[in-house]
C-alpha positions in Angstrom: 16.0 -2.3 6.8 14.8 -5.2 9.0 12.6 -5.0 12.1 11.6 -7.3 14.8 8.3 -8.3 16.6 7.0 -5.7 18.9 4.8 -6.3 22.0 2.3 -4.1 23.5 0.6 -2.5 20.7 -3.0 -1.1 20.3 -4.3 -1.3 16.6 -7.4 -0.1 15.4 -8.9 -1.0 11.9 -10.2 2.0 10.0 -12.5 0.9 6.9 -12.6 3.4 3.9 -11.8 7.0 3.9 -14.8 7.9 6.2 -13.1 6.3 9.2 -9.5 7.1 8.0 -9.3 10.6 7.1 -10.8 12.0 10.4 -8.6 10.0 12.5 -5.4 11.2 10.3 -6.5 14.8 10.3 -7.2 14.9 13.9 -3.8 13.4 14.7 -1.8 15.7 12.5 -4.0 18.7 14.3 -2.5 17.6 17.5 0.9 17.0 16.3 3.4 18.8 18.6 7.0 18.0 16.9 7.0 15.9 13.7 4.5 14.7 10.9 6.0 12.4 8.2 3.8 11.1 5.5 4.4 8.9 2.6 1.7 8.2 -0.2 1.4 7.1 -3.6 -1.4 9.4 -4.5 -2.2 13.0 -3.4 -4.7 14.6 -5.3 -5.8 18.2 -5.3 -9.5 17.6 -4.5 -11.4 17.8 -1.4 -9.4 15.2 0.7 -6.3 16.5 -0.6 -7.2 20.2 0.2 -8.1 19.0 3.7 -4.8 17.4 4.1 -3.0 20.4 2.8 -4.9 22.5 5.3 -3.8 20.6 8.4 -0.2 20.1 7.2 0.0 24.0 6.7 -1.4 24.7 10.2 1.1 22.0 11.7 4.1 23.6 9.9 3.1 27.2 11.0 3.0 26.3 14.7 6.6 24.8 14.4 5.9 21.0 13.7 8.5 19.5 11.3 6.3 18.2 8.4 7.4 16.1 5.4 5.6 14.4 3.0 6.9 12.1 0.2 5.0 11.7 -2.8 5.3 9.2 -5.8 6.4 10.9 -9.0 3.8 8.7 -10.9 1.0 8.6 -8.9 0.8 12.2 -7.6 1.9 13.8 -11.1 -1.3 15.7 -11.3 -0.7 18.0 -8.4 -0.7 21.6 -9.4 2.1 24.0 -8.8 -0.1 26.3 -6.8 -1.1 23.2 -4.3 2.6 22.5 -3.9 3.5 26.2 -3.5 1.1 26.7 -0.7 2.7 23.8 1.2 6.2 24.9 0.6 5.8 28.4 1.5 4.3 27.4 4.9 7.4 25.3 5.7 6.1 21.8 4.7 8.9 19.8 2.9 7.6 17.9 0.1 9.7 15.3 -1.8 9.0 13.4 -5.0 10.0 9.8 -5.7 11.3 9.4 -9.1 9.8 12.4 -10.9 10.3 12.3 -14.6 9.2 14.3 -17.7 7.4 12.6 -20.5 9.4 11.4 -23.3 7.3 11.6 -26.8 4.2 11.8 -24.4 4.9 8.7 -22.7 5.9 8.3 -19.2 9.1 6.7 -18.3 8.7 6.1 -14.6 6.0 3.3 -15.0 8.0 0.8 -12.5 9.6 0.8 -9.0 6.9 3.2 -7.5 6.8 4.4 -4.1 3.6 2.7 -3.2 3.8 2.7 0.5 1.1 4.5 2.6 2.5 5.5 5.9 1.7 8.6 8.4 3.9 8.9 11.6 3.0 11.5 14.2 5.5 12.4 17.0 6.6 8.8 17.1 3.6 8.4 19.1 0.8 7.5 16.6 1.0 6.0 13.0 -1.1 4.9 10.3 -0.7 2.4 7.5 -2.7 0.5 4.9 -3.8 0.9 1.3 -5.7 4.3 1.4 -4.5 7.2 -0.5 -5.3 10.9 0.0 -8.0 11.3 -2.7 -11.6 11.7 -2.7 -12.0 8.3 -4.5 -11.9 6.7 -1.0 -15.2 8.4 0.2 -18.6 6.8 -0.7 -19.9 9.9 -1.8 -17.5 9.9 -4.6 -20.0 7.6 -6.6 -19.8 4.2 -8.2 -16.0 4.5 -8.4 -15.5 5.0 -4.7 -13.0 2.5 -3.4 -13.4 -0.2 -0.6 -10.3 -0.2 1.5 -8.7 -0.6 4.8 -6.0 0.8 7.1 -4.9 0.7 10.7 -4.4 3.2 13.3 -1.1 2.2 15.4 0.1 3.1 19.0 2.8 1.5 20.9 6.5 0.2 20.3 6.0 -0.5 16.8 5.5 3.0 15.9 9.1 3.6 16.5 9.8 1.1 13.7 7.5 3.0 11.3 9.2 6.2 12.2 12.7 4.7 11.5 11.2 3.3 8.1 10.2 6.8 7.2 13.3 8.4 8.3 15.5 6.3 6.2 13.2 7.1 3.2 14.1 10.7 3.7 17.6 10.1 4.6 19.0 7.9 1.8 16.4 9.0 -0.9 15.5 5.1 -1.0 19.1 4.2 -1.8 20.0 1.6 0.9 23.5 1.2 -0.6 24.7 4.8 0.6 27.1 5.0 3.1 26.0 4.5 6.6 27.0 8.1 7.9 25.1 9.8 5.3 22.1 7.8 6.4 22.5 8.4 10.0 23.2 12.3 9.7 20.5 13.2 7.2 17.8 13.3 10.1 17.6 13.6 13.7 14.9 11.4 15.2 12.1 13.0 17.2 11.9 11.1 20.6 8.7 9.4 21.4 6.7 10.4 24.6 4.5 7.4 25.0 6.0 4.5 23.1 5.6 2.1 25.8 2.9 -0.5 26.4 -0.5 0.6 24.8 -2.3 -2.7 24.0 -2.0 -6.5 23.7 -1.3 -6.7 19.9 2.1 -8.0 18.8 3.1 -6.3 15.6 6.0 -6.2 12.9 6.6 -3.9 10.2 7.7 -5.5 6.9 8.8 -3.5 4.0 10.0 -4.3 0.5 12.5 -2.8 -1.5 14.7 -3.4 -4.5 17.9 -4.1 -2.8 18.0 -5.9 0.5 14.3 -6.9 1.0 12.7 -7.7 -2.2 10.7 -10.8 -1.2 10.0 -10.1 2.5 6.3 -9.4 2.5 5.7 -12.4 0.0 7.8 -14.6 2.5 5.5 -13.6 5.6 2.4 -14.5 3.3 3.9 -17.9 2.5 4.7 -18.5 6.0 1.3 -17.6 7.4 -0.5 -19.7 4.7 1.6 -22.7 5.5 0.7 -22.5 9.2 -3.0 -22.3 8.6 -5.1 -24.8 10.5 -8.6 -24.0 9.6 -9.4 -20.6 8.1 -7.4 -18.3 5.7 -9.1 -14.9 4.0 -7.5 -12.7 1.7 -9.0 -9.6 0.2 -6.6 -8.1 -2.4 -7.3 -5.6 -5.2 -4.8 -6.7 -7.7 -4.5 -10.4 -7.4 -1.9 -12.2 -9.6 0.7 -13.8 -7.4 3.7 -16.4 -8.3 3.3 -20.0 -8.4 4.8 -20.6 -4.8 1.9 -18.6 -3.4 -0.8 -20.2 -5.6 0.5 -23.7 -4.6 0.4 -22.8 -1.0 -3.1 -21.6 -1.2 -4.2 -24.6 -3.0 -2.2 -27.0 -0.6 -4.0 -25.2 2.3 -7.5 -26.0 0.9 -6.4 -29.6 0.3 -5.7 -30.1 3.9 -8.8 -28.8 5.0 -8.5 -25.1 5.5 -11.4 -22.8 4.6 -9.5 -20.7 2.2 -11.7 -17.4 1.1 -10.4 -15.2 -1.5 -12.3 -11.7 -2.1 -11.4 -10.2 -5.5 -12.3 -7.4 -7.5 -15.9 -7.9 -9.4 -16.0 -4.1 -10.4 -12.6 -3.2 -11.0 -11.2 0.3 -11.7 -8.8 -1.5 -14.1 -10.6 -4.4 -16.0 -7.2 -6.1 -16.7 -6.9 -6.9 -13.0 -10.1 -8.8 -13.1 -9.2 -10.6 -16.2 -5.7 -11.5 -14.6 -7.2 -12.7 -11.5 -9.8 -14.9 -13.4 -7.4 -16.5 -15.3 -6.0 -18.4 -11.8 -9.7 -19.1 -10.6 -9.8 -22.6 -12.2 -6.4 -23.8 -10.5 -7.9 -22.6 -7.2 -11.3 -23.6 -7.4 -10.8 -27.2 -8.3 -9.0 -27.8 -4.9 -11.8 -26.1 -2.9 -10.7 -22.7 -2.7 -13.8 -20.2 -2.3 -13.6 -17.3 -4.4 -15.9 -14.2 -4.3 -16.0 -11.1 -6.1 -16.8 -7.8 -4.8 -19.3 -6.0 -7.0 -20.6 -3.1 -5.3 -17.5 -0.9 -6.2 -14.0 -1.2 -7.0 -11.9 -3.2 -4.2 -8.8 -1.5 -3.2 -7.9 -3.5 0.0 -4.8 -5.6 0.7 -5.6 -7.4 4.0 -5.6 -11.0 4.9 -6.0 -13.1 8.0 -5.1 -16.7 9.2 -6.9 -18.7 12.1 -7.6 -16.6 15.0 -4.4 -14.5 15.4 -2.4 -13.7 12.4 -3.5 -10.5 10.1 -2.0 -8.1 7.7 -2.8 -4.7 6.4 -0.8 -2.7 4.1 0.0 -1.3 0.7 1.1 -4.5 -1.0 -1.1 -6.2 -3.6 -0.5 -9.8 -4.6 0.7 -8.9 -8.1 4.2 -8.6 -9.9 4.5 -5.0 -9.3 3.9 -5.1 -5.6 5.6 -8.2 -5.0 8.7 -7.6 -7.3 9.0 -3.9 -8.0 7.4 -1.3 -5.8 8.4 -0.1 -2.5 5.8 -1.4 -0.1 5.0 -1.4 3.6 2.6 -3.8 5.5 1.9 -4.3 9.3 1.7 -7.9 10.3 -0.3 -8.3 13.4 -0.7 -11.1 16.0 -3.9 -10.3 17.9 -7.0 -12.1 18.5 -9.2 -9.4 19.0 -8.1 -7.5 15.7 -8.3 -10.8 13.9 -11.9 -11.5 14.8 -12.9 -7.9 14.0 -11.3 -7.9 10.4 -12.9 -11.5 9.9 -16.4 -10.3 10.7 -16.0 -7.3 8.6 -14.8 -9.4 5.5 -17.3 -11.9 6.3 -20.2 -9.2 5.9 -18.6 -8.0 2.9 -18.7 -11.4 1.2 -22.2 -12.2 2.4 -23.8 -8.9 1.3 -21.8 -7.4 -1.5 -20.1 -10.3 -3.2 -21.0 -13.0 -5.8 -19.7 -16.4 -5.4 -17.5 -17.9 -8.4 -18.4 -21.6 -9.1 -16.1 -23.9 -10.8 -18.7 -25.0 -13.0 -18.9 -21.3 -14.7 -15.1 -21.2 -14.9 -14.5 -24.3 -17.0 -16.9 -23.1 -19.4 -14.6 -22.7 -22.2 -11.5 -23.5 -20.5 -10.1 -25.7 -23.3 -9.6 -22.7 -25.5 -8.4 -20.4 -22.6 -5.9 -22.7 -21.0 -3.2 -21.9 -23.4 -3.6 -18.2 -23.1 -3.7 -18.6 -19.3 -0.3 -20.4 -19.5 1.4 -18.0 -21.8 0.2 -14.9 -19.9 0.9 -16.4 -16.5 4.5 -17.1 -17.3 5.0 -13.8 -18.9 3.9 -12.0 -15.7 6.1 -14.5 -13.5 8.9 -13.0 -15.5 7.6 -9.6 -15.9 9.6 -8.1 -12.9 13.1 -8.9 -14.6 11.9 -7.5 -17.8 10.7 -4.4 -16.1 13.8 -4.2 -14.1 15.7 -3.0 -17.3 13.0 -1.1 -19.1 13.5 1.7 -18.3 16.8 1.2 -16.8 17.3 3.8 -13.8 17.5 4.1 -10.2 14.6 5.9 -8.7 15.4 8.4 -6.0 13.7 10.8 -3.5 14.0 14.3 -4.7 13.0 17.3 -2.8 10.5 19.6 -4.5 11.6 23.2 -5.2 9.6 26.1 -6.6 10.2 27.0 -10.3 11.6 30.3 -9.3 14.5 28.2 -7.8 14.7 25.9 -10.8 15.0 26.0 -14.6 11.6 26.0 -16.1 12.2 22.6 -17.6 13.3 21.1 -14.4 10.3 22.4 -12.7 8.0 20.4 -14.9 9.4 17.1 -13.9 6.9 16.6 -11.2 4.0 17.9 -13.1 2.6 16.1 -15.8 -0.9 15.9 -17.4 -3.5 13.9 -15.9 -3.7 10.2 -16.3 -5.5 7.5 -14.6 -3.3 5.6 -12.0 -3.8 2.5 -10.3 -2.9 2.1 -6.5 
């Protein structure tokens, strides 16, 4: 599933749920033919109920509505919530739904982590925001700081194609080509021509043909940087190649700025990232920790033109195991707007991390850093066989159509998930 650069797109940055949810719900409310959604998390909270309402209304007026959810991230959904969707005509799919074994989940790895909405092949949304109330400021101290984009123009057709392929082959690219093509009939775009001045490229990672595509685009952009490079990423523990290129960029005079989690939803994320600070700081990389609330963003920019917004963290799960989708953007105006927003975030809500602070006690932490770094470096290969299974996208059916035990495969007791 490879895509090419598309000219003539209009791309709008959406920061946090306050900007994202109203635009998505409005677009679904205006849908005439088709709504396709992929998300890691959908909760039965006020955001989930609002999404449910607009999806049901769309389905009842004859719009094709299909939503793909992750079997781990969205396991808390109630049967009643799903019943209301399916009875209205919404087709619900779960990626790798699995029951617990001895109280333990077995579907920890290779998640459907993409966040994608495509409407009538005319408008699309992509980023890191799930459909849950913790992306709204009124959720409290645990509300997430995050980013997405609204897209119009030719690249929407590629996003539509990616969503159709997910539905058609159950995320199994090795299926025969005729099964992939016949599974869905693409809606036709009414206004997929020139919408703006942005060039855009959809980049996906899967576990078959495009395992390193997102990482390769990051590497290429970092190597091309001339004077500024900013990355805001929630779960930061990349491989050695990316770390080396960040250090090399700083050494050749590029202003390299990283915005990391200072108040993480998962404390291990902060601990893992901090293991790398010494390596980066000593060569001039500037590191900030966002301390107002959990950072959930996955965005970056280079110089005056290149940017990316998407679902991929820079950690072993996103770069080596999960199904991810990022939009790479070449547009001066978008790049500058994202730069201004990140600069303001760093100046007003972040603390700067100094090399002097990081070297304190480093002599005893160095062996631990070495061992953990190399364990995580090989973690994807280990996780690839534990558990050994091939995740698939499966349609949800109501329990009166299934044996009782099978119906439980998409419903688990609540657990905290990261996204």
